[in-house]
N, C-alpha and C positions, 0 to 999 in steps of 0.2 A: 221803648216807651219810658216815660218818666214816672216819678212817684207823685202822689196826690195827697195834700192835706186839705180837707174840705170841712169848713166850719159852718154850722147852721144855727143861728140864734133862735131860741124859743123851742127847739126840739127837745122833747121830754119823754122819758120812759113812761110817765104817768098817763100819757095820751095814746100809748101803743094799743092798749086793749080797746079803747074807744074808737080809734080811727083805723086800726088794722092795716098798717103800711106793710104790704106783703114782702117787698124786697128787704126792708129793714128787719123784719122778723127772720128772714133767711140769714141775713148777716149776723143776727144775734146768736144763731146757733152754729155759725161757721167760722167766726173770727174771735180774736181776743176781745173782751168787752169789760167795761167798768163804768164807774160813776165819776164825773167831774164835779168837784166841790169848789164853788166860787164864793168865797166869803169876803172878797175885796171890793169889787165893783160890778154891778149888773148892767152897767152902761156898755154898749158894744165897743166903743173906742178904747177905753183903758183895758177892757177884757182882751181885745185882740192885741193890743200893744204888749200885754203881759205874755201872750203866746209868742209874739214875734221878737220880743227882746229877751225872752227866757228869764224874766225876773218880774217881780211884782211892780206894776205900774199903777199908781193911784189915780183917781179922777172921777168925774161924773159928767163929762161933756166931750164932744168931738174936738179934736185938735184942729188948728187953723190950716196947717200944712204938714206934709210928710213926704218921704221919698223912699227909694229902694235900699237905703243904707241900714235897715234894721238887721239885727244880728242873725236871726234865723234865715232871712232872705239871702244874706251874704254867705253864710256858712253852707247853705244847701244849693246856692246858685239857682234860686227858684224865680219863676215869673208869678206875679200876683194878679188876682182877678177879683174886682168888686169887694175890696176889703173896707169895712165901715169904720175906719180910723178917722177919716175926714168926712164931711158931708157937703157935696156928694162923695161917694166912695172912691177908693184909690184903685187904679188899674184901668185896663182897656174897656172894662164894663164899669161905668161910673154913674151911679144913680143917687137921687136924693132919698134920705131916710124918712119918707112920707108915703102917703098912699098914691102919689102921682104916677108911679110906674106899676103896672099890673104884675101879679105873680107870674103869669105866663110869659110876659116880656122879659122880666129879669131872669127867670130860670132858663128860658130858651137862649138868651144871650150868654149867660155864664156857661151853660152846657156846651154851646158851640165854640166859644173862644177857648175854654179850658181844654176841651177835647183836641182842638187843633194844636195847642201848645204842648200837650202831653206827648205828642209824637217825638219831640226832641228835648223836652225840658221837664224839670220838676215844677210842680204848680201848687201854689197856695191860693185857695179860692174860698169865697163866702157866698152863701145864699141867705138873704135877710128876710125873705118874703113872709115867713111865719110870724116872726117878731114884729117886723115893720108894719104889716097890714093888720095884725091883731091889735097892736098898740094904737092903730088909727081907726079902729071901729069894725074891722072885718069880723063876721060872726061864724063863717063856715070854716072852722079849723080843719076839719077832716078833708075838705077839698084841697087845702094848702098842703096837707100831709101827702095826699095822693100825688100832687105835682112834684113835690120834693122827692118823694120815694122813687118816682120814675127817673128823675134827674140823677139821683145817687146811683141807680142801677147803670145808667148810661155812662156816667163819668168814671166810676170805679172799674168798669170793663176796659177802659182805655189806659189804665195805669198798671205799672208793674206791681207796686205795693201802695197801700193807702192807709190813711187815718181819717175816719169820719167822727166828728165830735160836735158838741154844742157848748159854747162858752157859758151858757146859762140856759135853764129850762124856761118853760112858760105854761101857765094854766089859767083857767077861768074860775074865779071865785066870786060868788054872789053877782054873777052876770058881768064881771069886769075882768079883763085880761091883766095878769100880773106876771112879772118875771120871777123865776125861782132860782135858788142857789145851786140846785142840782142839774147838771147836764149829763150828756151821754158820751161814751167813748166806745168805738168799735174800730179795730184795726188789724193789720196783718203783722204787727209787732206787739209783743206782750208788754204789760206794765211791769215796772220794777218790782212791785210787791202785789201779789194776787189779791190780798184782802184789804188793801188801802185805797182810799179815793185819790184821784189825780188833781193836782193843782193846775192852773192854766199854764204856768211856766213849764210844768212837766210835759204838756202836750208838745211844746216847742222842742224840748230836748229829745223826746221820743222820735219826732219827725227827723231831727238831725241824725239820730242814731240809725233810723231806718235808711236814710240816704247813704250814710257813711259805711254801712255794712256791706254795700255792693262791692 
C-alpha cells in the first residue's frame, strides 16, 4: 500500500465537541497531532500550493492551470486527487468550488479513486465539502463532519502511513461561516517540535519525510 496525504479545508478542532466525529476523536488519541497555523492565505489554492511546493505561496484566487510538476508530487511520486488549486479541482476527481456537487458525490468519488490508487501509489487528496458547501450557504455542518469522518476512516485504512490535515479551519460566527487561521494535524509521523504549530510548507516536508523513511 501507499502513503496518504489528505487535506480537508474547513476542518477545525473547535467543531469537534459540537459535531462529535467519532473516528477523528479516535485518531486524536492514537496518532501524533498538532495545530496548523496559516497566516498567509486562507484561500484553498495558495494554501494547497504552499503545501505542494513546500514554500510560502501568496495569493487569494485559483490559478488558471497547473500540472503534476509540483515539488512534493515529484519528490514523493504521488498521484493527486481533487486538489483545489484550479477551479475545477486538479486530478481524476475534478469539481467546481461551488455548491454544484453534493458532499456525498464528492466524498464518494474521492474515497473510491484514492482507495484504488493507494494499492500501488502514494496519494495526495483533498475533500473540500465542508469549506465549499458552508461557504455557499450549507447550514448542517455536523452532517458534513459525519460524512468526512467516515471517509477518513475508510481512506486511512487503505494506507501504510498517513497525514490528515486542514490548511485552514472554519467556524460559524454570527450566523455566517468564516475561515480560520487554525487547522488540524494528525498523522503517523511526529512534528519536528512537539510544542510548535505547523506551517503549510511543514506539512509538505513531513509527508516527504514520511515517504522517504521507507
